[in-house]
BALOBA-1460 file (C-alpha; in Angstrom, 3 decimals):
// residues 203
<rec num="1" residu="m" x="-70.962" y="102.239" z="169.314"/>
<rec num="2" residu="p" x="-67.236" y="103.386" z="168.518"/>
<rec num="3" residu="i" x="-66.553" y="104.887" z="165.096"/>
<rec num="4" residu="a" x="-64.210" y="101.999" z="164.201"/>
<rec num="5" residu="r" x="-66.894" y="99.295" z="165.071"/>
<rec num="6" residu="r" x="-69.518" y="101.245" z="163.049"/>
<rec num="7" residu="m" x="-67.232" y="101.435" z="160.023"/>
<rec num="8" residu="a" x="-66.347" y="97.683" z="160.327"/>
<rec num="9" residu="a" x="-70.091" y="96.886" z="160.506"/>
<rec num="10" residu="l" x="-70.745" y="99.115" z="157.330"/>
<rec num="11" residu="v" x="-68.036" y="97.372" z="155.390"/>
<rec num="12" residu="i" x="-69.353" y="93.926" z="156.200"/>
<rec num="13" residu="a" x="-72.812" y="94.985" z="155.347"/>
<rec num="14" residu="l" x="-71.848" y="96.447" z="152.025"/>
<rec num="15" residu="f" x="-70.009" y="93.298" z="150.968"/>
<rec num="16" residu="s" x="-72.936" y="91.189" z="151.991"/>
<rec num="17" residu="i" x="-75.335" y="93.317" z="150.007"/>
<rec num="18" residu="s" x="-73.135" y="93.570" z="146.865"/>
<rec num="19" residu="g" x="-72.275" y="89.869" z="146.617"/>
<rec num="20" residu="c" x="-68.774" y="90.738" z="145.534"/>
<rec num="21" residu="t" x="-66.393" y="87.880" z="144.434"/>
<rec num="22" residu="g" x="-62.932" y="87.707" z="146.066"/>
<rec num="23" residu="s" x="-59.887" y="87.980" z="143.857"/>
<rec num="24" residu="s" x="-56.592" y="86.136" z="143.723"/>
<rec num="25" residu="a" x="-53.456" y="86.082" z="141.382"/>
<rec num="26" residu="l" x="-53.760" y="82.351" z="141.440"/>
<rec num="27" residu="m" x="-57.301" y="82.247" z="140.155"/>
<rec num="28" residu="a" x="-58.835" y="83.395" z="136.893"/>
<rec num="29" residu="r" x="-62.483" y="84.327" z="136.152"/>
<rec num="30" residu="a" x="-64.266" y="81.781" z="134.102"/>
<rec num="31" residu="p" x="-66.011" y="82.997" z="130.892"/>
<rec num="32" residu="a" x="-69.389" y="84.443" z="131.437"/>
<rec num="33" residu="n" x="-70.866" y="81.473" z="129.349"/>
<rec num="34" residu="a" x="-68.956" y="78.776" z="131.165"/>
<rec num="35" residu="p" x="-71.137" y="75.670" z="131.649"/>
<rec num="36" residu="p" x="-72.164" y="74.663" z="135.170"/>
<rec num="37" residu="p" x="-70.210" y="71.783" z="136.893"/>
<rec num="38" residu="a" x="-70.877" y="68.429" z="135.274"/>
<rec num="39" residu="g" x="-69.449" y="65.004" z="135.742"/>
<rec num="40" residu="a" x="-67.139" y="63.546" z="133.034"/>
<rec num="41" residu="p" x="-66.207" y="59.776" z="132.194"/>
<rec num="42" residu="n" x="-63.050" y="58.301" z="133.691"/>
<rec num="43" residu="v" x="-62.413" y="61.416" z="135.941"/>
<rec num="44" residu="a" x="-63.954" y="62.461" z="139.205"/>
<rec num="45" residu="t" x="-65.277" y="66.008" z="139.463"/>
<rec num="46" residu="i" x="-65.082" y="67.942" z="142.735"/>
<rec num="47" residu="v" x="-66.572" y="71.499" z="143.221"/>
<rec num="48" residu="f" x="-65.203" y="73.679" z="146.147"/>
<rec num="49" residu="l" x="-67.816" y="76.375" z="146.901"/>
<rec num="50" residu="r" x="-67.535" y="79.332" z="149.157"/>
<rec num="51" residu="p" x="-71.051" y="81.006" z="149.164"/>
<rec num="52" residu="n" x="-70.550" y="83.682" z="151.725"/>
<rec num="53" residu="t" x="-68.982" y="87.121" z="152.413"/>
<rec num="54" residu="f" x="-67.498" y="86.465" z="155.881"/>
<rec num="55" residu="a" x="-63.790" y="87.378" z="155.822"/>
<rec num="56" residu="y" x="-64.069" y="88.807" z="152.317"/>
<rec num="57" residu="g" x="-60.293" y="89.575" z="151.956"/>
<rec num="58" residu="q" x="-59.103" y="86.193" z="153.142"/>
<rec num="59" residu="n" x="-58.485" y="83.467" z="150.421"/>
<rec num="60" residu="f" x="-57.995" y="79.892" z="151.593"/>
<rec num="61" residu="r" x="-55.509" y="77.793" z="149.818"/>
<rec num="62" residu="i" x="-56.200" y="73.996" z="149.127"/>
<rec num="63" residu="i" x="-53.551" y="71.440" z="148.274"/>
<rec num="64" residu="d" x="-53.715" y="67.758" z="148.292"/>
<rec num="65" residu="h" x="-51.676" y="65.173" z="150.204"/>
<rec num="66" residu="a" x="-48.993" y="65.053" z="147.458"/>
<rec num="67" residu="g" x="-48.404" y="68.892" z="147.643"/>
<rec num="68" residu="r" x="-50.372" y="69.618" z="144.447"/>
<rec num="69" residu="f" x="-52.103" y="72.891" z="144.149"/>
<rec num="70" residu="v" x="-55.806" y="72.565" z="143.879"/>
<rec num="71" residu="g" x="-57.051" y="76.180" z="144.085"/>
<rec num="72" residu="e" x="-57.985" y="78.970" z="146.340"/>
<rec num="73" residu="a" x="-61.472" y="79.368" z="147.925"/>
<rec num="74" residu="l" x="-62.540" y="82.973" z="147.187"/>
<rec num="75" residu="c" x="-65.598" y="84.740" z="148.619"/>
<rec num="76" residu="n" x="-68.835" y="84.248" z="146.740"/>
<rec num="77" residu="a" x="-67.230" y="81.979" z="144.098"/>
<rec num="78" residu="y" x="-66.564" y="78.276" z="143.305"/>
<rec num="79" residu="f" x="-64.188" y="76.319" z="141.207"/>
<rec num="80" residu="v" x="-64.089" y="72.904" z="139.690"/>
<rec num="81" residu="v" x="-61.252" y="70.329" z="139.431"/>
<rec num="82" residu="r" x="-61.212" y="66.966" z="137.855"/>
<rec num="83" residu="p" x="-58.669" y="64.618" z="139.331"/>
<rec num="84" residu="p" x="-58.150" y="60.968" z="138.452"/>
<rec num="85" residu="p" x="-60.344" y="58.681" z="140.531"/>
<rec num="86" residu="g" x="-58.746" y="57.626" z="143.818"/>
<rec num="87" residu="e" x="-58.069" y="58.471" z="147.349"/>
<rec num="88" residu="y" x="-57.092" y="62.071" z="148.442"/>
<rec num="89" residu="v" x="-56.449" y="64.195" z="151.491"/>
<rec num="90" residu="f" x="-57.365" y="67.718" z="150.718"/>
<rec num="91" residu="i" x="-55.695" y="70.251" z="153.004"/>
<rec num="92" residu="l" x="-56.971" y="73.765" z="153.428"/>
<rec num="93" residu="g" x="-55.005" y="76.661" z="155.031"/>
<rec num="94" residu="d" x="-51.642" y="76.932" z="156.404"/>
<rec num="95" residu="e" x="-51.378" y="77.916" z="160.033"/>
<rec num="96" residu="h" x="-54.879" y="76.822" z="160.953"/>
<rec num="97" residu="i" x="-55.671" y="73.767" z="158.795"/>
<rec num="98" residu="d" x="-58.579" y="71.409" z="157.975"/>
<rec num="99" residu="v" x="-58.505" y="68.156" z="156.148"/>
<rec num="100" residu="l" x="-60.895" y="66.251" z="153.950"/>
<rec num="101" residu="y" x="-60.445" y="62.618" z="153.090"/>
<rec num="102" residu="a" x="-62.080" y="61.818" z="149.752"/>
<rec num="103" residu="n" x="-62.446" y="58.400" z="147.885"/>
<rec num="104" residu="l" x="-63.421" y="59.812" z="144.516"/>
<rec num="105" residu="a" x="-65.098" y="57.600" z="141.768"/>
<rec num="106" residu="p" x="-65.260" y="58.227" z="138.009"/>
<rec num="107" residu="g" x="-68.095" y="60.061" z="136.668"/>
<rec num="108" residu="f" x="-69.356" y="61.507" z="139.991"/>
<rec num="109" residu="t" x="-69.402" y="65.168" z="140.920"/>
<rec num="110" residu="y" x="-68.760" y="65.981" z="144.518"/>
<rec num="111" residu="y" x="-69.416" y="69.275" z="146.333"/>
<rec num="112" residu="v" x="-67.544" y="70.736" z="149.326"/>
<rec num="113" residu="n" x="-68.447" y="73.871" z="151.136"/>
<rec num="114" residu="v" x="-65.587" y="76.037" z="152.397"/>
<rec num="115" residu="v" x="-66.876" y="77.665" z="155.531"/>
<rec num="116" residu="p" x="-64.814" y="80.448" z="157.235"/>
<rec num="117" residu="v" x="-65.142" y="80.554" z="160.941"/>
<rec num="118" residu="p" x="-63.828" y="83.282" z="163.335"/>
<rec num="119" residu="g" x="-60.762" y="82.408" z="165.548"/>
<rec num="120" residu="s" x="-59.210" y="84.126" z="168.501"/>
<rec num="121" residu="f" x="-56.592" y="85.785" z="166.399"/>
<rec num="122" residu="a" x="-57.185" y="84.736" z="162.883"/>
<rec num="123" residu="v" x="-60.044" y="83.596" z="160.612"/>
<rec num="124" residu="k" x="-59.777" y="79.927" z="159.656"/>
<rec num="125" residu="a" x="-62.070" y="77.741" z="157.532"/>
<rec num="126" residu="q" x="-63.538" y="74.289" z="157.443"/>
<rec num="127" residu="l" x="-63.968" y="71.889" z="154.562"/>
<rec num="128" residu="k" x="-67.719" y="70.588" z="154.773"/>
<rec num="129" residu="p" x="-68.682" y="67.891" z="152.390"/>
<rec num="130" residu="m" x="-72.213" y="68.190" z="150.913"/>
<rec num="131" residu="r" x="-74.081" y="64.937" z="150.416"/>
<rec num="132" residu="p" x="-77.305" y="64.172" z="148.340"/>
<rec num="133" residu="n" x="-79.310" y="63.131" z="151.454"/>
<rec num="134" residu="e" x="-78.619" y="66.355" z="153.422"/>
<rec num="135" residu="a" x="-80.664" y="69.542" z="153.506"/>
<rec num="136" residu="e" x="-77.814" y="71.766" z="152.248"/>
<rec num="137" residu="w" x="-77.704" y="69.730" z="149.098"/>
<rec num="138" residu="r" x="-80.963" y="71.463" z="148.183"/>
<rec num="139" residu="r" x="-79.173" y="74.804" z="147.979"/>
<rec num="140" residu="l" x="-76.737" y="73.806" z="145.244"/>
<rec num="141" residu="d" x="-78.577" y="75.724" z="142.548"/>
<rec num="142" residu="e" x="-78.465" y="78.851" z="144.760"/>
<rec num="143" residu="y" x="-74.731" y="78.377" z="145.420"/>
<rec num="144" residu="l" x="-73.867" y="77.742" z="141.690"/>
<rec num="145" residu="r" x="-75.186" y="81.158" z="140.967"/>
<rec num="146" residu="d" x="-71.924" y="82.594" z="142.334"/>
<rec num="147" residu="s" x="-69.036" y="83.421" z="140.100"/>
<rec num="148" residu="q" x="-66.993" y="80.555" z="138.691"/>
<rec num="149" residu="v" x="-63.240" y="80.857" z="138.801"/>
<rec num="150" residu="v" x="-60.544" y="78.685" z="137.492"/>
<rec num="151" residu="p" x="-57.264" y="77.747" z="139.156"/>
<rec num="152" residu="r" x="-54.039" y="78.870" z="137.475"/>
<rec num="153" residu="l" x="-52.480" y="75.619" z="138.145"/>
<rec num="154" residu="d" x="-48.935" y="76.238" z="136.937"/>
<rec num="155" residu="k" x="-48.700" y="79.598" z="138.755"/>
<rec num="156" residu="g" x="-50.285" y="78.044" z="141.877"/>
<rec num="157" residu="q" x="-47.858" y="75.087" z="141.880"/>
<rec num="158" residu="e" x="-44.839" y="77.490" z="141.677"/>
<rec num="159" residu="v" x="-46.101" y="79.237" z="144.807"/>
<rec num="160" residu="v" x="-46.730" y="76.008" z="146.693"/>
<rec num="161" residu="d" x="-43.352" y="74.524" z="145.633"/>
<rec num="162" residu="r" x="-41.483" y="77.568" z="146.961"/>
<rec num="163" residu="d" x="-43.285" y="77.322" z="150.415"/>
<rec num="164" residu="p" x="-40.778" y="76.231" z="152.936"/>
<rec num="165" residu="g" x="-43.521" y="75.064" z="155.203"/>
<rec num="166" residu="l" x="-45.000" y="72.660" z="152.604"/>
<rec num="167" residu="r" x="-43.699" y="69.382" z="153.834"/>
<rec num="168" residu="p" x="-44.247" y="70.064" z="157.499"/>
<rec num="169" residu="l" x="-47.841" y="71.230" z="156.607"/>
<rec num="170" residu="i" x="-48.532" y="67.888" z="154.718"/>
<rec num="171" residu="e" x="-47.108" y="65.779" z="157.596"/>
<rec num="172" residu="r" x="-49.288" y="67.884" z="160.022"/>
<rec num="173" residu="a" x="-52.367" y="67.178" z="157.888"/>
<rec num="174" residu="k" x="-51.803" y="63.444" z="157.498"/>
<rec num="175" residu="k" x="-51.176" y="63.143" z="161.414"/>
<rec num="176" residu="m" x="-54.516" y="65.246" z="161.898"/>
<rec num="177" residu="w" x="-56.355" y="62.690" z="159.787"/>
<rec num="178" residu="a" x="-54.656" y="59.649" z="161.346"/>
<rec num="179" residu="e" x="-55.356" y="60.737" z="164.859"/>
<rec num="180" residu="m" x="-58.865" y="61.990" z="164.278"/>
<rec num="181" residu="p" x="-61.450" y="60.010" z="166.350"/>
<rec num="182" residu="a" x="-63.622" y="57.611" z="164.315"/>
<rec num="183" residu="r" x="-66.885" y="59.521" z="165.373"/>
<rec num="184" residu="e" x="-65.544" y="62.718" z="163.806"/>
<rec num="185" residu="r" x="-64.267" y="61.289" z="160.483"/>
<rec num="186" residu="p" x="-67.678" y="61.222" z="158.649"/>
<rec num="187" residu="a" x="-67.788" y="64.992" z="158.900"/>
<rec num="188" residu="h" x="-64.238" y="65.101" z="157.227"/>
<rec num="189" residu="s" x="-64.744" y="62.586" z="154.468"/>
<rec num="190" residu="l" x="-66.455" y="61.881" z="151.223"/>
<rec num="191" residu="g" x="-67.245" y="58.305" z="150.060"/>
<rec num="192" residu="p" x="-67.253" y="57.171" z="146.370"/>
<rec num="193" residu="t" x="-71.110" y="57.412" z="145.959"/>
<rec num="194" residu="e" x="-71.549" y="60.608" z="148.031"/>
<rec num="195" residu="g" x="-71.920" y="62.758" z="144.988"/>
<rec num="196" residu="k" x="-73.992" y="63.110" z="141.911"/>
<rec num="197" residu="p" x="-73.589" y="60.274" z="139.336"/>
<rec num="198" residu="l" x="-72.992" y="61.222" z="135.710"/>
<rec num="199" residu="t" x="-76.311" y="60.131" z="134.573"/>
<rec num="200" residu="a" x="-78.276" y="62.111" z="137.223"/>
<rec num="201" residu="a" x="-80.143" y="65.330" z="136.517"/>
<rec num="202" residu="r" x="-78.855" y="68.547" z="137.919"/>
<rec num="203" residu="p" x="-79.824" y="69.087" z="141.621"/>
């Protein structure tokens, strides 16, 4: 095996073993005693998780259909946002994008897995909703052992607002959702009850 390939394999293995968390100027570390995600009355709670080490150095920005900064998905980390209930299109990435339509209800906690996938020239990622009736839901306790990070919303919004490609990106995402075949939409959407109700016990 060529030296370069051996070195790359070693780096990937080390990151996988160490469980290192990625970093970003737009995300802060949550306090060590920060409580686990929990629903709250009158707002929706959505948790974006990235429980993997693939593409360690690559962060994935998430905004919504109105151009609001939501956060960046970091390796081996998760973050929590609490938007008003309602309909959203979450947009991940910039050049290679993915979308998630979410109809969020008050009091519910929703979980979305950010899954990097290798591309021909660049790493991209997908937003995969997690549902209570699916096998992956049972891994939530494991995923929530990762580091919790907190979006620096003001700083992130400044970066988003300066992005000249923001409006074309939003239009591209809306078109992507509008033209998505009906059979593919369930894999890119979350319904109001596809989360954990406020009164439910932790998974």
